[in-house]
mmCIF file of the C-alpha atoms, coordinates in Angstrom:
data_MODEL
# 
_entry.id   MODEL 
# 
loop_
_atom_site.group_PDB 
_atom_site.id 
_atom_site.type_symbol 
_atom_site.label_atom_id 
_atom_site.label_alt_id 
_atom_site.label_comp_id 
_atom_site.label_asym_id 
_atom_site.label_entity_id 
_atom_site.label_seq_id 
_atom_site.pdbx_PDB_ins_code 
_atom_site.Cartn_x 
_atom_site.Cartn_y 
_atom_site.Cartn_z 
_atom_site.occupancy 
_atom_site.B_iso_or_equiv 
_atom_site.pdbx_formal_charge 
_atom_site.auth_seq_id 
_atom_site.auth_comp_id 
_atom_site.auth_asym_id 
_atom_site.auth_atom_id 
_atom_site.pdbx_PDB_model_num 
ATOM 1  C CA . MET A 1 1  ? 0.148   -20.936 14.410  1.00 0.00 ? 1  MET A CA 1 
ATOM 2  C CA . THR A 1 2  ? -2.581  -18.313 14.228  1.00 0.00 ? 2  THR A CA 1 
ATOM 3  C CA . SER A 1 3  ? -0.348  -15.812 15.995  1.00 0.00 ? 3  SER A CA 1 
ATOM 4  C CA . VAL A 1 4  ? 2.352   -16.306 13.351  1.00 0.00 ? 4  VAL A CA 1 
ATOM 5  C CA . LEU A 1 5  ? -0.157  -15.679 10.556  1.00 0.00 ? 5  LEU A CA 1 
ATOM 6  C CA . ILE A 1 6  ? -1.492  -12.563 12.278  1.00 0.00 ? 6  ILE A CA 1 
ATOM 7  C CA . ASN A 1 7  ? 2.048   -11.224 12.729  1.00 0.00 ? 7  ASN A CA 1 
ATOM 8  C CA . PHE A 1 8  ? 2.837   -11.935 9.076   1.00 0.00 ? 8  PHE A CA 1 
ATOM 9  C CA . VAL A 1 9  ? -0.253  -10.103 7.829   1.00 0.00 ? 9  VAL A CA 1 
ATOM 10 C CA . GLN A 1 10 ? 0.478   -7.133  10.092  1.00 0.00 ? 10 GLN A CA 1 
ATOM 11 C CA . ILE A 1 11 ? 4.092   -6.867  8.955   1.00 0.00 ? 11 ILE A CA 1 
ATOM 12 C CA . LEU A 1 12 ? 3.136   -7.268  5.289   1.00 0.00 ? 12 LEU A CA 1 
ATOM 13 C CA . ALA A 1 13 ? 0.452   -4.583  5.511   1.00 0.00 ? 13 ALA A CA 1 
ATOM 14 C CA . PHE A 1 14 ? 2.840   -2.206  7.288   1.00 0.00 ? 14 PHE A CA 1 
ATOM 15 C CA . VAL A 1 15 ? 5.604   -2.742  4.719   1.00 0.00 ? 15 VAL A CA 1 
ATOM 16 C CA . LEU A 1 16 ? 3.150   -2.189  1.866   1.00 0.00 ? 16 LEU A CA 1 
ATOM 17 C CA . TRP A 1 17 ? 1.948   0.973   3.579   1.00 0.00 ? 17 TRP A CA 1 
ATOM 18 C CA . LEU A 1 18 ? 5.555   2.236   3.776   1.00 0.00 ? 18 LEU A CA 1 
ATOM 19 C CA . LEU A 1 19 ? 6.139   1.358   0.112   1.00 0.00 ? 19 LEU A CA 1 
ATOM 20 C CA . LEU A 1 20 ? 3.032   3.324   -0.844  1.00 0.00 ? 20 LEU A CA 1 
ATOM 21 C CA . ILE A 1 21 ? 4.305   6.347   1.096   1.00 0.00 ? 21 ILE A CA 1 
ATOM 22 C CA . ALA A 1 22 ? 7.660   6.018   -0.680  1.00 0.00 ? 22 ALA A CA 1 
ATOM 23 C CA . ARG A 1 23 ? 5.921   5.830   -4.059  1.00 0.00 ? 23 ARG A CA 1 
ATOM 24 C CA . VAL A 1 24 ? 3.906   8.961   -3.382  1.00 0.00 ? 24 VAL A CA 1 
ATOM 25 C CA . VAL A 1 25 ? 7.010   10.873  -2.294  1.00 0.00 ? 25 VAL A CA 1 
ATOM 26 C CA . LEU A 1 26 ? 8.933   9.612   -5.336  1.00 0.00 ? 26 LEU A CA 1 
ATOM 27 C CA . SER A 1 27 ? 6.115   10.699  -7.647  1.00 0.00 ? 27 SER A CA 1 
ATOM 28 C CA . TRP A 1 28 ? 6.410   14.220  -6.237  1.00 0.00 ? 28 TRP A CA 1 
ATOM 29 C CA . THR A 1 29 ? 10.184  14.472  -6.148  1.00 0.00 ? 29 THR A CA 1 
ATOM 30 C CA . ASN A 1 30 ? 11.259  12.337  -9.115  1.00 0.00 ? 30 ASN A CA 1 
ATOM 31 C CA . PRO A 1 31 ? 8.296   11.764  -11.448 1.00 0.00 ? 31 PRO A CA 1 
ATOM 32 C CA . MET A 1 32 ? 10.489  10.439  -14.275 1.00 0.00 ? 32 MET A CA 1 
ATOM 33 C CA . GLY A 1 33 ? 11.773  7.631   -12.077 1.00 0.00 ? 33 GLY A CA 1 
ATOM 34 C CA . GLY A 1 34 ? 15.166  6.070   -12.352 1.00 0.00 ? 34 GLY A CA 1 
ATOM 35 C CA . GLY A 1 35 ? 17.284  3.708   -10.366 1.00 0.00 ? 35 GLY A CA 1 
ATOM 36 C CA . GLY A 1 36 ? 16.790  0.240   -9.013  1.00 0.00 ? 36 GLY A CA 1 
ATOM 37 C CA . LEU A 1 37 ? 15.102  1.234   -5.755  1.00 0.00 ? 37 LEU A CA 1 
ATOM 38 C CA . THR A 1 38 ? 12.538  3.353   -7.587  1.00 0.00 ? 38 THR A CA 1 
ATOM 39 C CA . ALA A 1 39 ? 11.813  0.505   -9.991  1.00 0.00 ? 39 ALA A CA 1 
ATOM 40 C CA . PHE A 1 40 ? 11.386  -1.909  -7.078  1.00 0.00 ? 40 PHE A CA 1 
ATOM 41 C CA . ILE A 1 41 ? 8.959   0.415   -5.290  1.00 0.00 ? 41 ILE A CA 1 
ATOM 42 C CA . TYR A 1 42 ? 6.894   0.893   -8.445  1.00 0.00 ? 42 TYR A CA 1 
ATOM 43 C CA . GLN A 1 43 ? 6.842   -2.860  -9.194  1.00 0.00 ? 43 GLN A CA 1 
ATOM 44 C CA . ALA A 1 44 ? 5.902   -3.731  -5.612  1.00 0.00 ? 44 ALA A CA 1 
ATOM 45 C CA . THR A 1 45 ? 3.020   -1.257  -5.400  1.00 0.00 ? 45 THR A CA 1 
ATOM 46 C CA . GLU A 1 46 ? 1.554   -1.412  -8.901  1.00 0.00 ? 46 GLU A CA 1 
ATOM 47 C CA . PRO A 1 47 ? -0.351  -4.702  -8.331  1.00 0.00 ? 47 PRO A CA 1 
ATOM 48 C CA . ILE A 1 48 ? -2.159  -2.993  -5.466  1.00 0.00 ? 48 ILE A CA 1 
ATOM 49 C CA . LEU A 1 49 ? -2.790  0.324   -7.199  1.00 0.00 ? 49 LEU A CA 1 
ATOM 50 C CA . ALA A 1 50 ? -3.798  -0.867  -10.689 1.00 0.00 ? 50 ALA A CA 1 
ATOM 51 C CA . PRO A 1 51 ? -7.150  -2.452  -9.668  1.00 0.00 ? 51 PRO A CA 1 
ATOM 52 C CA . ILE A 1 52 ? -8.035  0.613   -7.602  1.00 0.00 ? 52 ILE A CA 1 
ATOM 53 C CA . ARG A 1 53 ? -7.229  2.893   -10.555 1.00 0.00 ? 53 ARG A CA 1 
ATOM 54 C CA . ARG A 1 54 ? -9.571  0.872   -12.775 1.00 0.00 ? 54 ARG A CA 1 
ATOM 55 C CA . LEU A 1 55 ? -12.398 1.452   -10.287 1.00 0.00 ? 55 LEU A CA 1 
ATOM 56 C CA . LEU A 1 56 ? -11.511 5.031   -9.398  1.00 0.00 ? 56 LEU A CA 1 
ATOM 57 C CA . PRO A 1 57 ? -10.324 7.228   -12.274 1.00 0.00 ? 57 PRO A CA 1 
ATOM 58 C CA . PRO A 1 58 ? -8.166  10.280  -11.491 1.00 0.00 ? 58 PRO A CA 1 
ATOM 59 C CA . THR A 1 59 ? -10.048 13.398  -10.533 1.00 0.00 ? 59 THR A CA 1 
ATOM 60 C CA . ALA A 1 60 ? -8.593  16.712  -11.693 1.00 0.00 ? 60 ALA A CA 1 
ATOM 61 C CA . GLY A 1 61 ? -5.267  15.009  -12.350 1.00 0.00 ? 61 GLY A CA 1 
ATOM 62 C CA . VAL A 1 62 ? -4.993  13.575  -8.826  1.00 0.00 ? 62 VAL A CA 1 
ATOM 63 C CA . ASP A 1 63 ? -4.377  9.858   -8.419  1.00 0.00 ? 63 ASP A CA 1 
ATOM 64 C CA . TRP A 1 64 ? -6.425  8.777   -5.402  1.00 0.00 ? 64 TRP A CA 1 
ATOM 65 C CA . ALA A 1 65 ? -5.365  5.111   -5.630  1.00 0.00 ? 65 ALA A CA 1 
ATOM 66 C CA . PRO A 1 66 ? -2.509  5.356   -3.075  1.00 0.00 ? 66 PRO A CA 1 
ATOM 67 C CA . LEU A 1 67 ? -4.801  6.990   -0.516  1.00 0.00 ? 67 LEU A CA 1 
ATOM 68 C CA . VAL A 1 68 ? -7.505  4.360   -1.027  1.00 0.00 ? 68 VAL A CA 1 
ATOM 69 C CA . ALA A 1 69 ? -4.918  1.571   -0.793  1.00 0.00 ? 69 ALA A CA 1 
ATOM 70 C CA . MET A 1 70 ? -3.512  3.011   2.428   1.00 0.00 ? 70 MET A CA 1 
ATOM 71 C CA . LEU A 1 71 ? -6.999  3.274   3.909   1.00 0.00 ? 71 LEU A CA 1 
ATOM 72 C CA . LEU A 1 72 ? -7.719  -0.352  2.965   1.00 0.00 ? 72 LEU A CA 1 
ATOM 73 C CA . LEU A 1 73 ? -4.442  -1.471  4.516   1.00 0.00 ? 73 LEU A CA 1 
ATOM 74 C CA . GLY A 1 74 ? -5.389  0.418   7.680   1.00 0.00 ? 74 GLY A CA 1 
ATOM 75 C CA . VAL A 1 75 ? -8.713  -1.414  7.789   1.00 0.00 ? 75 VAL A CA 1 
ATOM 76 C CA . ILE A 1 76 ? -6.920  -4.736  7.334   1.00 0.00 ? 76 ILE A CA 1 
ATOM 77 C CA . LEU A 1 77 ? -4.524  -3.890  10.169  1.00 0.00 ? 77 LEU A CA 1 
ATOM 78 C CA . ARG A 1 78 ? -7.421  -3.027  12.467  1.00 0.00 ? 78 ARG A CA 1 
ATOM 79 C CA . LEU A 1 79 ? -9.280  -6.227  11.589  1.00 0.00 ? 79 LEU A CA 1 
ATOM 80 C CA . VAL A 1 80 ? -6.215  -8.351  12.210  1.00 0.00 ? 80 VAL A CA 1 
ATOM 81 C CA . ALA A 1 81 ? -5.546  -6.548  15.491  1.00 0.00 ? 81 ALA A CA 1 
ATOM 82 C CA . GLY A 1 82 ? -9.145  -7.309  16.464  1.00 0.00 ? 82 GLY A CA 1 
ATOM 83 C CA . LEU A 1 83 ? -8.558  -10.995 15.700  1.00 0.00 ? 83 LEU A CA 1 
ATOM 84 C CA . ARG A 1 84 ? -5.503  -10.957 17.940  1.00 0.00 ? 84 ARG A CA 1 
ATOM 85 C CA . ASN A 1 85 ? -7.535  -9.471  20.804  1.00 0.00 ? 85 ASN A CA 1 
ATOM 86 C CA . PHE A 1 86 ? -10.447 -11.827 20.121  1.00 0.00 ? 86 PHE A CA 1 
ATOM 87 C CA . GLY A 1 87 ? -8.340  -15.007 20.216  1.00 0.00 ? 87 GLY A CA 1 
# 
């Protein structure tokens, strides 16, 4: 059962990481948004980014929240991988 939970957390973190990459690319290429896929990506990533933005305001117009979120997801992936090796 623990292995299933570890796999789930790893897959979820990886998918969120990919969605964050997609959001960053979309913000560069299509900042006005549009379309169902763009709306889905923004809705899926906003619950992760909003709390980080409240703690870390933009500096010189740069939104650092996606980078911080991706770093946190990387830490989570490493911790979960350590649990897999530990058990």
